[in-house]
C-alpha positions, 0 to 999 in steps of 0.5 A: 089285848086289842079286839079284832073285828071282821066286819063285812062291807056292805056296799051302798046301802039306801035308807028310807027318807024317814031314817035319813032325817032321823039320823041327820036330827040326831048328829045336829043334836049331838054336835050342839051338846059337844059344842055346848061343852067346849073348854078352853085352856090359854097356855103358854108354848113351853107348857103346850110342847110339854103336853104334846111331847107327852101325847107323842110318847103314848102316841095319842093327840094332844087334846085326847091326851088333856082330856084323859089327864084332866079326867084321872086327875079328876078321878084321883082327886075325888078318891082322895077327897072319899078316903079323907072324909071322917067316917061317921060314929055309929 
């Protein structure tokens, strides 16, 4: 169930210059971190078309779908690996 939030529009807010500088610095740091963790896939058109169709079915952008699918699969692999580990003999 989606959460509903009610926001009050505050209009234009003037921030002190030191706060603006801090926000800009933090934004630049976040952008740099995101840039450092970029992943590129080279897929054929048919593969990408399948991914785009699947993303469309659930109503998300295909990049979001890819992140979700890869992350979920990684969690499944890690869970399966934990189950397959031999238990230590006590």
